[in-house]
VMD Tcl script that draws the C-alpha trace (Angstrom):
set ca {
  {-18.94 30.46 159.47}
  {-20.31 34.53 159.15}
  {-17.05 35.03 157.32}
  {-18.37 32.40 154.46}
  {-21.74 34.34 154.45}
  {-20.84 37.68 154.26}
  {-18.51 36.57 151.27}
  {-21.45 35.38 149.54}
  {-23.13 38.34 150.34}
  {-20.60 40.76 148.85}
  {-20.33 38.37 145.70}
  {-24.14 38.31 144.98}
  {-23.89 42.26 145.96}
  {-20.96 42.29 142.91}
  {-23.26 40.35 140.66}
  {-26.06 43.16 141.15}
  {-23.76 45.77 141.08}
  {-22.20 45.12 137.45}
  {-25.77 44.55 136.23}
  {-24.70 41.10 134.85}
  {-27.22 40.20 132.06}
  {-28.52 36.94 133.04}
  {-29.89 36.14 129.78}
  {-26.32 35.90 128.25}
  {-24.49 32.31 129.15}
  {-22.17 34.14 131.26}
  {-24.35 36.13 133.40}
  {-26.48 32.71 133.69}
  {-23.30 31.07 134.83}
  {-22.41 33.31 137.46}
  {-26.03 33.99 139.13}
  {-26.18 30.30 139.21}
  {-22.90 29.67 140.75}
  {-23.28 32.75 143.30}
  {-26.55 30.52 144.15}
  {-25.19 27.69 145.05}
  {-22.83 29.28 146.88}
  {-25.35 30.69 148.93}
  {-27.20 27.50 149.31}
  {-23.89 25.77 150.50}
  {-23.12 28.43 153.22}
  {-26.71 28.05 154.27}
  {-26.07 24.30 154.94}
  {-22.66 24.78 156.00}
  {-24.43 26.74 158.58}
  {-26.74 24.45 159.94}
  {-24.38 21.72 159.69}
  {-22.57 23.94 162.23}
  {-25.62 24.41 164.51}
  {-26.07 20.47 164.49}
  {-22.59 19.87 165.68}
  {-23.05 22.47 168.12}
  {-26.18 20.59 169.60}
  {-24.42 16.95 169.12}
  {-21.47 17.99 171.11}
  {-23.61 19.54 174.12}
  {-25.41 15.99 173.89}
  {-22.39 14.08 173.84}
  {-21.07 16.26 176.77}
  {-23.85 15.56 178.67}
  {-24.03 12.20 178.01}
  {-20.47 12.09 179.08}
  {-21.36 13.77 182.57}
  {-23.95 10.98 182.93}
  {-21.62 8.42 182.50}
  {-18.99 9.84 184.84}
  {-21.60 9.90 187.35}
  {-23.12 6.83 186.58}
  {-19.74 5.01 186.88}
  {-18.88 6.79 190.28}
  {-22.34 5.35 191.40}
  {-21.37 1.50 190.37}
  {-17.58 1.49 190.93}
  {-17.85 3.50 194.10}
  {-15.35 5.86 195.92}
  {-13.05 2.92 196.18}
  {-12.40 2.94 192.64}
  {-8.36 3.04 192.79}
  {-5.85 4.28 190.48}
  {-3.61 1.41 191.41}
  {-5.85 -0.78 189.66}
  {-4.96 1.31 186.09}
  {-2.00 0.85 183.93}
  {-0.25 3.94 182.26}
  {1.28 3.40 179.12}
  {3.47 5.93 177.02}
  {2.50 5.94 173.39}
  {5.62 5.33 171.43}
  {3.90 7.51 168.47}
  {2.95 11.05 170.28}
  {4.06 10.29 173.81}
  {0.76 11.03 175.55}
  {-0.18 8.97 178.77}
  {-2.54 6.06 177.63}
  {-4.34 4.73 180.88}
  {-6.28 1.35 181.13}
  {-7.55 -1.03 183.80}
  {-4.88 -3.84 184.79}
  {-7.61 -6.15 184.37}
  {-6.69 -6.13 180.56}
  {-3.23 -7.64 180.93}
  {-4.84 -10.79 182.43}
  {-7.84 -11.21 180.24}
  {-7.83 -14.40 177.89}
  {-9.52 -12.17 174.89}
  {-7.15 -10.66 172.60}
  {-7.39 -6.76 173.46}
  {-5.75 -4.12 171.95}
  {-4.94 -0.73 173.53}
  {-4.93 2.20 171.28}
  {-3.91 5.75 171.55}
  {-6.91 7.69 171.43}
  {-4.55 10.62 170.03}
  {-2.96 8.75 167.26}
  {-4.65 5.45 167.10}
  {-1.35 3.55 167.79}
  {-1.38 0.20 169.44}
  {0.26 0.60 172.69}
  {-0.39 -2.52 174.02}
  {-1.32 -6.07 172.91}
  {-2.49 -8.29 175.70}
  {-1.71 -11.58 173.15}
  {1.84 -10.75 172.93}
  {2.75 -12.87 175.95}
  {1.41 -15.99 174.68}
  {3.13 -15.56 171.22}
  {6.50 -14.46 172.66}
  {6.57 -16.62 175.60}
  {6.96 -13.61 177.82}
  {6.44 -11.77 181.32}
  {2.75 -10.08 180.70}
  {3.89 -6.96 181.99}
  {6.95 -6.43 179.86}
  {4.93 -6.24 176.76}
  {3.84 -3.06 177.31}
  {5.26 -1.04 174.69}
  {6.83 2.08 176.02}
  {8.05 0.50 179.17}
  {11.03 -1.75 179.76}
  {11.57 -4.51 181.62}
  {13.41 -2.82 184.37}
  {11.17 -0.24 184.66}
  {8.56 -2.72 185.33}
}
mol new
graphics top color blue
foreach p $ca { graphics top sphere $p radius 0.5 }
foreach p [lrange $ca 0 end-1] q [lrange $ca 1 end] { graphics top cylinder $p $q radius 0.2 }
display resetview
C-alpha cells in the first residue's frame, strides 16, 4: 500500500515542480486527477487496515469455535467418522462427516478451494446405487 501512496506523492511533487498553471483546463484536470488519486490511496489504506482487523477477528472466532467444538464433541471425536474425498478439479483432499452420506436431505459437499461439487448425497436415490460408491474421486473397488 505504501507503494501507491509513494507514487501519488511523487505525482503531486511533479505537478508542483512543473509549476502547472491551475487556471488552464489542462492544469485543473491534472491537479484534480492527482487529488482523486490521493483520496483513493487514502481510502485503500483504510480498507487494508479494516481488512487486516477483520482477518484477525475471524481468526479469533475460528479459534473460539475450535475450542467450542472440542468442548462439545469432547476428546472422543474420532477421525474415523470423517470421509475423505479427492476433489476431481484441484486434487485436494476434502473431508466431511460420514453422517452426510445417510442424511435424507439433499446435501452437496463442495471443495473449499475450487467450489467444485465432490459429493451429492442424493445421487444414490436417483441412480439406485450404493451410497458409498457415489463419492466422487473413489472407485467402487476402493470403497
